[in-house]
mmCIF file as Biopython writes it, N, C-alpha, C and O atoms, coordinates in Angstrom:
data_model
#
loop_
_atom_site.group_PDB
_atom_site.id
_atom_site.type_symbol
_atom_site.label_atom_id
_atom_site.label_alt_id
_atom_site.label_comp_id
_atom_site.label_asym_id
_atom_site.label_entity_id
_atom_site.label_seq_id
_atom_site.pdbx_PDB_ins_code
_atom_site.Cartn_x
_atom_site.Cartn_y
_atom_site.Cartn_z
_atom_site.occupancy
_atom_site.B_iso_or_equiv
_atom_site.auth_seq_id
_atom_site.auth_asym_id
_atom_site.pdbx_PDB_model_num
ATOM 1   N N  . UNK A ? 1  ? 99.537  110.296 92.687  1.0 0.0 1  A 1 
ATOM 2   C CA . UNK A ? 1  ? 98.955  108.975 92.641  1.0 0.0 1  A 1 
ATOM 3   C C  . UNK A ? 1  ? 98.952  108.431 91.223  1.0 0.0 1  A 1 
ATOM 4   O O  . UNK A ? 1  ? 99.088  107.224 91.021  1.0 0.0 1  A 1 
ATOM 5   N N  . UNK A ? 2  ? 98.801  109.303 90.247  1.0 0.0 2  A 1 
ATOM 6   C CA . UNK A ? 2  ? 98.789  108.808 88.875  1.0 0.0 2  A 1 
ATOM 7   C C  . UNK A ? 2  ? 100.168 108.308 88.456  1.0 0.0 2  A 1 
ATOM 8   O O  . UNK A ? 2  ? 100.267 107.423 87.605  1.0 0.0 2  A 1 
ATOM 9   N N  . UNK A ? 3  ? 101.222 108.851 89.030  1.0 0.0 3  A 1 
ATOM 10  C CA . UNK A ? 3  ? 102.553 108.374 88.691  1.0 0.0 3  A 1 
ATOM 11  C C  . UNK A ? 3  ? 102.791 106.967 89.217  1.0 0.0 3  A 1 
ATOM 12  O O  . UNK A ? 3  ? 103.607 106.230 88.663  1.0 0.0 3  A 1 
ATOM 13  N N  . UNK A ? 4  ? 102.097 106.587 90.270  1.0 0.0 4  A 1 
ATOM 14  C CA . UNK A ? 4  ? 102.246 105.254 90.824  1.0 0.0 4  A 1 
ATOM 15  C C  . UNK A ? 4  ? 101.822 104.191 89.824  1.0 0.0 4  A 1 
ATOM 16  O O  . UNK A ? 4  ? 102.379 103.094 89.821  1.0 0.0 4  A 1 
ATOM 17  N N  . UNK A ? 5  ? 100.859 104.492 88.986  1.0 0.0 5  A 1 
ATOM 18  C CA . UNK A ? 5  ? 100.374 103.542 87.985  1.0 0.0 5  A 1 
ATOM 19  C C  . UNK A ? 5  ? 101.429 103.226 86.941  1.0 0.0 5  A 1 
ATOM 20  O O  . UNK A ? 5  ? 101.349 102.199 86.267  1.0 0.0 5  A 1 
ATOM 21  N N  . UNK A ? 6  ? 102.418 104.099 86.802  1.0 0.0 6  A 1 
ATOM 22  C CA . UNK A ? 6  ? 103.463 103.891 85.804  1.0 0.0 6  A 1 
ATOM 23  C C  . UNK A ? 6  ? 104.474 102.839 86.234  1.0 0.0 6  A 1 
ATOM 24  O O  . UNK A ? 6  ? 105.215 102.321 85.399  1.0 0.0 6  A 1 
ATOM 25  N N  . UNK A ? 7  ? 104.517 102.513 87.530  1.0 0.0 7  A 1 
ATOM 26  C CA . UNK A ? 7  ? 105.462 101.527 88.042  1.0 0.0 7  A 1 
ATOM 27  C C  . UNK A ? 7  ? 104.888 100.124 87.890  1.0 0.0 7  A 1 
ATOM 28  O O  . UNK A ? 7  ? 103.677 99.944  87.761  1.0 0.0 7  A 1 
ATOM 29  N N  . UNK A ? 8  ? 105.784 99.129  87.908  1.0 0.0 8  A 1 
ATOM 30  C CA . UNK A ? 8  ? 105.282 97.752  87.836  1.0 0.0 8  A 1 
ATOM 31  C C  . UNK A ? 8  ? 104.614 97.380  89.160  1.0 0.0 8  A 1 
ATOM 32  O O  . UNK A ? 8  ? 104.739 98.096  90.154  1.0 0.0 8  A 1 
ATOM 33  N N  . UNK A ? 9  ? 103.918 96.270  89.158  1.0 0.0 9  A 1 
ATOM 34  C CA . UNK A ? 9  ? 103.062 95.881  90.288  1.0 0.0 9  A 1 
ATOM 35  C C  . UNK A ? 9  ? 103.854 95.729  91.601  1.0 0.0 9  A 1 
ATOM 36  O O  . UNK A ? 9  ? 103.400 96.178  92.653  1.0 0.0 9  A 1 
ATOM 37  N N  . UNK A ? 10 ? 105.024 95.105  91.537  1.0 0.0 10 A 1 
ATOM 38  C CA . UNK A ? 10 ? 105.823 94.909  92.758  1.0 0.0 10 A 1 
ATOM 39  C C  . UNK A ? 10 ? 106.272 96.236  93.349  1.0 0.0 10 A 1 
ATOM 40  O O  . UNK A ? 10 ? 106.257 96.407  94.568  1.0 0.0 10 A 1 
ATOM 41  N N  . UNK A ? 11 ? 106.667 97.167  92.507  1.0 0.0 11 A 1 
ATOM 42  C CA . UNK A ? 11 ? 107.076 98.477  92.996  1.0 0.0 11 A 1 
ATOM 43  C C  . UNK A ? 11 ? 105.886 99.237  93.586  1.0 0.0 11 A 1 
ATOM 44  O O  . UNK A ? 11 ? 106.032 99.953  94.576  1.0 0.0 11 A 1 
ATOM 45  N N  . UNK A ? 12 ? 104.717 99.079  92.980  1.0 0.0 12 A 1 
ATOM 46  C CA . UNK A ? 12 ? 103.519 99.709  93.531  1.0 0.0 12 A 1 
ATOM 47  C C  . UNK A ? 12 ? 103.248 99.203  94.946  1.0 0.0 12 A 1 
ATOM 48  O O  . UNK A ? 12 ? 102.953 99.989  95.847  1.0 0.0 12 A 1 
ATOM 49  N N  . UNK A ? 13 ? 103.349 97.896  95.135  1.0 0.0 13 A 1 
ATOM 50  C CA . UNK A ? 13 ? 103.135 97.321  96.462  1.0 0.0 13 A 1 
ATOM 51  C C  . UNK A ? 13 ? 104.142 97.851  97.468  1.0 0.0 13 A 1 
ATOM 52  O O  . UNK A ? 13 ? 103.795 98.150  98.611  1.0 0.0 13 A 1 
ATOM 53  N N  . UNK A ? 14 ? 105.389 97.965  97.037  1.0 0.0 14 A 1 
ATOM 54  C CA . UNK A ? 14 ? 106.444 98.470  97.915  1.0 0.0 14 A 1 
ATOM 55  C C  . UNK A ? 14 ? 106.145 99.899  98.369  1.0 0.0 14 A 1 
ATOM 56  O O  . UNK A ? 14 ? 106.226 100.204 99.558  1.0 0.0 14 A 1 
ATOM 57  N N  . UNK A ? 15 ? 105.803 100.764 97.431  1.0 0.0 15 A 1 
ATOM 58  C CA . UNK A ? 15 ? 105.537 102.157 97.773  1.0 0.0 15 A 1 
ATOM 59  C C  . UNK A ? 15 ? 104.267 102.314 98.605  1.0 0.0 15 A 1 
ATOM 60  O O  . UNK A ? 15 ? 104.218 103.146 99.511  1.0 0.0 15 A 1 
ATOM 61  N N  . UNK A ? 16 ? 103.250 101.527 98.306  1.0 0.0 16 A 1 
ATOM 62  C CA . UNK A ? 16 ? 102.013 101.591 99.083  1.0 0.0 16 A 1 
ATOM 63  C C  . UNK A ? 16 ? 102.262 101.118 100.506 1.0 0.0 16 A 1 
ATOM 64  O O  . UNK A ? 16 ? 101.782 101.742 101.452 1.0 0.0 16 A 1 
ATOM 65  N N  . UNK A ? 17 ? 103.000 100.034 100.676 1.0 0.0 17 A 1 
ATOM 66  C CA . UNK A ? 17 ? 103.261 99.534  102.029 1.0 0.0 17 A 1 
ATOM 67  C C  . UNK A ? 17 ? 104.129 100.507 102.813 1.0 0.0 17 A 1 
ATOM 68  O O  . UNK A ? 17 ? 103.927 100.678 104.015 1.0 0.0 17 A 1 
ATOM 69  N N  . UNK A ? 18 ? 105.091 101.146 102.156 1.0 0.0 18 A 1 
ATOM 70  C CA . UNK A ? 18 ? 105.899 102.158 102.849 1.0 0.0 18 A 1 
ATOM 71  C C  . UNK A ? 18 ? 105.050 103.351 103.268 1.0 0.0 18 A 1 
ATOM 72  O O  . UNK A ? 18 ? 105.251 103.903 104.350 1.0 0.0 18 A 1 
ATOM 73  N N  . UNK A ? 19 ? 104.109 103.752 102.427 1.0 0.0 19 A 1 
ATOM 74  C CA . UNK A ? 19 ? 103.220 104.857 102.756 1.0 0.0 19 A 1 
ATOM 75  C C  . UNK A ? 19 ? 102.342 104.502 103.953 1.0 0.0 19 A 1 
ATOM 76  O O  . UNK A ? 19 ? 102.156 105.323 104.851 1.0 0.0 19 A 1 
ATOM 77  N N  . UNK A ? 20 ? 101.809 103.301 103.969 1.0 0.0 20 A 1 
ATOM 78  C CA . UNK A ? 20 ? 100.964 102.873 105.086 1.0 0.0 20 A 1 
ATOM 79  C C  . UNK A ? 20 ? 101.770 102.812 106.375 1.0 0.0 20 A 1 
ATOM 80  O O  . UNK A ? 20 ? 101.288 103.236 107.425 1.0 0.0 20 A 1 
ATOM 81  N N  . UNK A ? 21 ? 102.986 102.292 106.311 1.0 0.0 21 A 1 
ATOM 82  C CA . UNK A ? 21 ? 103.837 102.249 107.506 1.0 0.0 21 A 1 
ATOM 83  C C  . UNK A ? 21 ? 104.150 103.651 108.008 1.0 0.0 21 A 1 
ATOM 84  O O  . UNK A ? 21 ? 104.157 103.895 109.214 1.0 0.0 21 A 1 
ATOM 85  N N  . UNK A ? 22 ? 104.405 104.561 107.094 1.0 0.0 22 A 1 
ATOM 86  C CA . UNK A ? 22 ? 104.680 105.947 107.461 1.0 0.0 22 A 1 
ATOM 87  C C  . UNK A ? 22 ? 103.464 106.570 108.149 1.0 0.0 22 A 1 
ATOM 88  O O  . UNK A ? 22 ? 103.598 107.249 109.167 1.0 0.0 22 A 1 
ATOM 89  N N  . UNK A ? 23 ? 102.290 106.336 107.589 1.0 0.0 23 A 1 
ATOM 90  C CA . UNK A ? 23 ? 101.048 106.867 108.187 1.0 0.0 23 A 1 
ATOM 91  C C  . UNK A ? 23 ? 100.817 106.274 109.570 1.0 0.0 23 A 1 
ATOM 92  O O  . UNK A ? 23 ? 100.391 106.979 110.485 1.0 0.0 23 A 1 
ATOM 93  N N  . UNK A ? 24 ? 101.094 104.985 109.727 1.0 0.0 24 A 1 
ATOM 94  C CA . UNK A ? 24 ? 100.925 104.352 111.036 1.0 0.0 24 A 1 
ATOM 95  C C  . UNK A ? 24 ? 101.869 104.952 112.067 1.0 0.0 24 A 1 
ATOM 96  O O  . UNK A ? 24 ? 101.478 105.150 113.218 1.0 0.0 24 A 1 
ATOM 97  N N  . UNK A ? 25 ? 103.099 105.243 111.675 1.0 0.0 25 A 1 
ATOM 98  C CA . UNK A ? 25 ? 104.052 105.859 112.615 1.0 0.0 25 A 1 
ATOM 99  C C  . UNK A ? 25 ? 103.566 107.242 113.034 1.0 0.0 25 A 1 
ATOM 100 O O  . UNK A ? 25 ? 103.679 107.609 114.203 1.0 0.0 25 A 1 
ATOM 101 N N  . UNK A ? 26 ? 103.027 108.011 112.093 1.0 0.0 26 A 1 
ATOM 102 C CA . UNK A ? 26 ? 102.507 109.339 112.423 1.0 0.0 26 A 1 
ATOM 103 C C  . UNK A ? 26 ? 101.309 109.224 113.358 1.0 0.0 26 A 1 
ATOM 104 O O  . UNK A ? 26 ? 101.198 109.975 114.327 1.0 0.0 26 A 1 
ATOM 105 N N  . UNK A ? 27 ? 100.412 108.283 113.068 1.0 0.0 27 A 1 
ATOM 106 C CA . UNK A ? 27 ? 99.237  108.092 113.939 1.0 0.0 27 A 1 
ATOM 107 C C  . UNK A ? 27 ? 99.653  107.678 115.333 1.0 0.0 27 A 1 
ATOM 108 O O  . UNK A ? 27 ? 99.046  108.108 116.314 1.0 0.0 27 A 1 
ATOM 109 N N  . UNK A ? 28 ? 100.680 106.848 115.436 1.0 0.0 28 A 1 
ATOM 110 C CA . UNK A ? 28 ? 101.151 106.410 116.754 1.0 0.0 28 A 1 
ATOM 111 C C  . UNK A ? 28 ? 101.745 107.567 117.544 1.0 0.0 28 A 1 
ATOM 112 O O  . UNK A ? 28 ? 101.654 107.589 118.772 1.0 0.0 28 A 1 
ATOM 113 N N  . UNK A ? 29 ? 102.354 108.530 116.851 1.0 0.0 29 A 1 
ATOM 114 C CA . UNK A ? 29 ? 102.904 109.692 117.550 1.0 0.0 29 A 1 
ATOM 115 C C  . UNK A ? 29 ? 101.802 110.547 118.156 1.0 0.0 29 A 1 
ATOM 116 O O  . UNK A ? 29 ? 101.972 111.108 119.238 1.0 0.0 29 A 1 
ATOM 117 N N  . UNK A ? 30 ? 100.668 110.647 117.459 1.0 0.0 30 A 1 
ATOM 118 C CA . UNK A ? 30 ? 99.578  111.478 117.935 1.0 0.0 30 A 1 
ATOM 119 C C  . UNK A ? 30 ? 98.641  110.750 118.892 1.0 0.0 30 A 1 
ATOM 120 O O  . UNK A ? 30 ? 97.813  111.370 119.559 1.0 0.0 30 A 1 
ATOM 121 N N  . UNK A ? 31 ? 98.781  109.455 118.948 1.0 0.0 31 A 1 
ATOM 122 C CA . UNK A ? 31 ? 97.940  108.694 119.868 1.0 0.0 31 A 1 
ATOM 123 C C  . UNK A ? 31 ? 98.429  108.967 121.285 1.0 0.0 31 A 1 
ATOM 124 O O  . UNK A ? 31 ? 99.595  108.740 121.608 1.0 0.0 31 A 1 
ATOM 125 N N  . UNK A ? 32 ? 97.543  109.444 122.103 1.0 0.0 32 A 1 
ATOM 126 C CA . UNK A ? 32 ? 97.913  109.816 123.465 1.0 0.0 32 A 1 
ATOM 127 C C  . UNK A ? 32 ? 97.578  108.715 124.447 1.0 0.0 32 A 1 
ATOM 128 O O  . UNK A ? 32 ? 97.146  108.984 125.568 1.0 0.0 32 A 1 
ATOM 129 N N  . UNK A ? 33 ? 97.774  107.482 124.033 1.0 0.0 33 A 1 
ATOM 130 C CA . UNK A ? 33 ? 97.481  106.381 124.926 1.0 0.0 33 A 1 
ATOM 131 C C  . UNK A ? 33 ? 96.001  106.167 125.136 1.0 0.0 33 A 1 
ATOM 132 O O  . UNK A ? 33 ? 95.593  105.601 126.150 1.0 0.0 33 A 1 
ATOM 133 N N  . UNK A ? 34 ? 95.196  106.609 124.199 1.0 0.0 34 A 1 
ATOM 134 C CA . UNK A ? 34 ? 93.761  106.431 124.347 1.0 0.0 34 A 1 
ATOM 135 C C  . UNK A ? 34 ? 93.424  104.947 124.289 1.0 0.0 34 A 1 
ATOM 136 O O  . UNK A ? 34 ? 94.165  104.157 123.703 1.0 0.0 34 A 1 
ATOM 137 N N  . UNK A ? 35 ? 92.332  104.583 124.884 1.0 0.0 35 A 1 
ATOM 138 C CA . UNK A ? 35 ? 91.935  103.187 124.942 1.0 0.0 35 A 1 
ATOM 139 C C  . UNK A ? 35 ? 91.326  102.705 123.640 1.0 0.0 35 A 1 
ATOM 140 O O  . UNK A ? 35 ? 91.102  101.506 123.467 1.0 0.0 35 A 1 
ATOM 141 N N  . UNK A ? 36 ? 91.053  103.625 122.716 1.0 0.0 36 A 1 
ATOM 142 C CA . UNK A ? 36 ? 90.521  103.238 121.414 1.0 0.0 36 A 1 
ATOM 143 C C  . UNK A ? 36 ? 91.631  102.618 120.583 1.0 0.0 36 A 1 
ATOM 144 O O  . UNK A ? 36 ? 92.631  103.264 120.269 1.0 0.0 36 A 1 
ATOM 145 N N  . UNK A ? 37 ? 91.437  101.366 120.236 1.0 0.0 37 A 1 
ATOM 146 C CA . UNK A ? 37 ? 92.423  100.693 119.407 1.0 0.0 37 A 1 
ATOM 147 C C  . UNK A ? 37 ? 91.720  100.164 118.171 1.0 0.0 37 A 1 
ATOM 148 O O  . UNK A ? 37 ? 90.624  99.609  118.254 1.0 0.0 37 A 1 
ATOM 149 N N  . UNK A ? 38 ? 92.353  100.340 117.038 1.0 0.0 38 A 1 
ATOM 150 C CA . UNK A ? 38 ? 91.762  99.828  115.817 1.0 0.0 38 A 1 
ATOM 151 C C  . UNK A ? 38 ? 92.034  98.336  115.738 1.0 0.0 38 A 1 
ATOM 152 O O  . UNK A ? 38 ? 93.127  97.879  116.073 1.0 0.0 38 A 1 
ATOM 153 N N  . UNK A ? 39 ? 91.064  97.598  115.307 1.0 0.0 39 A 1 
ATOM 154 C CA . UNK A ? 39 ? 91.218  96.151  115.205 1.0 0.0 39 A 1 
ATOM 155 C C  . UNK A ? 39 ? 91.702  95.722  113.829 1.0 0.0 39 A 1 
ATOM 156 O O  . UNK A ? 39 ? 92.010  94.549  113.616 1.0 0.0 39 A 1 
ATOM 157 N N  . UNK A ? 40 ? 91.771  96.658  112.902 1.0 0.0 40 A 1 
ATOM 158 C CA . UNK A ? 40 ? 92.199  96.349  111.543 1.0 0.0 40 A 1 
ATOM 159 C C  . UNK A ? 40 ? 93.644  96.802  111.379 1.0 0.0 40 A 1 
ATOM 160 O O  . UNK A ? 40 ? 93.968  97.971  111.591 1.0 0.0 40 A 1 
ATOM 161 N N  . UNK A ? 41 ? 94.502  95.868  111.002 1.0 0.0 41 A 1 
ATOM 162 C CA . UNK A ? 41 ? 95.907  96.213  110.814 1.0 0.0 41 A 1 
ATOM 163 C C  . UNK A ? 41 ? 96.134  96.833  109.446 1.0 0.0 41 A 1 
ATOM 164 O O  . UNK A ? 41 ? 95.308  96.696  108.544 1.0 0.0 41 A 1 
ATOM 165 N N  . UNK A ? 42 ? 97.244  97.506  109.303 1.0 0.0 42 A 1 
ATOM 166 C CA . UNK A ? 42 ? 97.577  98.144  108.029 1.0 0.0 42 A 1 
ATOM 167 C C  . UNK A ? 42 ? 97.770  97.099  106.938 1.0 0.0 42 A 1 
ATOM 168 O O  . UNK A ? 42 ? 97.426  97.328  105.778 1.0 0.0 42 A 1 
ATOM 169 N N  . UNK A ? 43 ? 98.319  95.958  107.316 1.0 0.0 43 A 1 
ATOM 170 C CA . UNK A ? 43 ? 98.554  94.910  106.332 1.0 0.0 43 A 1 
ATOM 171 C C  . UNK A ? 43 ? 97.239  94.379  105.760 1.0 0.0 43 A 1 
ATOM 172 O O  . UNK A ? 43 ? 97.135  94.117  104.561 1.0 0.0 43 A 1 
ATOM 173 N N  . UNK A ? 44 ? 96.237  94.223  106.627 1.0 0.0 44 A 1 
ATOM 174 C CA . UNK A ? 44 ? 94.962  93.717  106.126 1.0 0.0 44 A 1 
ATOM 175 C C  . UNK A ? 44 ? 94.262  94.756  105.259 1.0 0.0 44 A 1 
ATOM 176 O O  . UNK A ? 44 ? 93.588  94.396  104.294 1.0 0.0 44 A 1 
ATOM 177 N N  . UNK A ? 45 ? 94.408  96.041  105.586 1.0 0.0 45 A 1 
ATOM 178 C CA . UNK A ? 45 ? 93.839  97.089  104.742 1.0 0.0 45 A 1 
ATOM 179 C C  . UNK A ? 45 ? 94.499  97.101  103.372 1.0 0.0 45 A 1 
ATOM 180 O O  . UNK A ? 45 ? 93.827  97.245  102.351 1.0 0.0 45 A 1 
ATOM 181 N N  . UNK A ? 46 ? 95.818  96.949  103.356 1.0 0.0 46 A 1 
ATOM 182 C CA . UNK A ? 46 ? 96.549  96.923  102.097 1.0 0.0 46 A 1 
ATOM 183 C C  . UNK A ? 46 ? 96.127  95.721  101.262 1.0 0.0 46 A 1 
ATOM 184 O O  . UNK A ? 46 ? 95.906  95.840  100.057 1.0 0.0 46 A 1 
ATOM 185 N N  . UNK A ? 47 ? 96.017  94.568  101.905 1.0 0.0 47 A 1 
ATOM 186 C CA . UNK A ? 47 ? 95.610  93.366  101.189 1.0 0.0 47 A 1 
ATOM 187 C C  . UNK A ? 47 ? 94.202  93.515  100.633 1.0 0.0 47 A 1 
ATOM 188 O O  . UNK A ? 47 ? 93.928  93.083  99.513  1.0 0.0 47 A 1 
ATOM 189 N N  . UNK A ? 48 ? 93.314  94.117  101.398 1.0 0.0 48 A 1 
ATOM 190 C CA . UNK A ? 48 ? 91.937  94.331  100.943 1.0 0.0 48 A 1 
ATOM 191 C C  . UNK A ? 48 ? 91.909  95.223  99.711  1.0 0.0 48 A 1 
ATOM 192 O O  . UNK A ? 48 ? 91.169  94.955  98.763  1.0 0.0 48 A 1 
ATOM 193 N N  . UNK A ? 49 ? 92.721  96.296  99.721  1.0 0.0 49 A 1 
ATOM 194 C CA . UNK A ? 49 ? 92.775  97.201  98.580  1.0 0.0 49 A 1 
ATOM 195 C C  . UNK A ? 49 ? 93.325  96.501  97.341  1.0 0.0 49 A 1 
ATOM 196 O O  . UNK A ? 49 ? 92.848  96.725  96.229  1.0 0.0 49 A 1 
ATOM 197 N N  . UNK A ? 50 ? 94.324  95.658  97.539  1.0 0.0 50 A 1 
ATOM 198 C CA . UNK A ? 50 ? 94.928  94.963  96.403  1.0 0.0 50 A 1 
ATOM 199 C C  . UNK A ? 50 ? 93.990  93.912  95.825  1.0 0.0 50 A 1 
ATOM 200 O O  . UNK A ? 50 ? 93.992  93.672  94.617  1.0 0.0 50 A 1 
ATOM 201 N N  . UNK A ? 51 ? 93.187  93.284  96.685  1.0 0.0 51 A 1 
ATOM 202 C CA . UNK A ? 51 ? 92.260  92.264  96.213  1.0 0.0 51 A 1 
ATOM 203 C C  . UNK A ? 51 ? 91.102  92.877  95.438  1.0 0.0 51 A 1 
ATOM 204 O O  . UNK A ? 51 ? 90.476  92.190  94.631  1.0 0.0 51 A 1 
ATOM 205 N N  . UNK A ? 52 ? 90.802  94.143  95.661  1.0 0.0 52 A 1 
ATOM 206 C CA . UNK A ? 52 ? 89.711  94.809  94.966  1.0 0.0 52 A 1 
ATOM 207 C C  . UNK A ? 52 ? 90.067  95.138  93.525  1.0 0.0 52 A 1 
ATOM 208 O O  . UNK A ? 52 ? 89.180  95.444  92.727  1.0 0.0 52 A 1 
ATOM 209 N N  . UNK A ? 53 ? 91.316  95.083  93.184  1.0 0.0 53 A 1 
ATOM 210 C CA . UNK A ? 53 ? 91.751  95.397  91.817  1.0 0.0 53 A 1 
ATOM 211 C C  . UNK A ? 53 ? 91.352  94.346  90.871  1.0 0.0 53 A 1 
ATOM 212 O O  . UNK A ? 53 ? 91.637  94.449  89.678  1.0 0.0 53 A 1 
#
């Protein structure tokens, strides 16, 4: 994570969004069709994290 700070802002966003997409794909694989659905999208979580900076 500390190496991410060495990249410029646009590259940081790119890598963070790719990581979130990767995590979402993994979560979808383990989701067994349960009725529990998250109402918060990955994009809104990413935007929230970026706005806190």
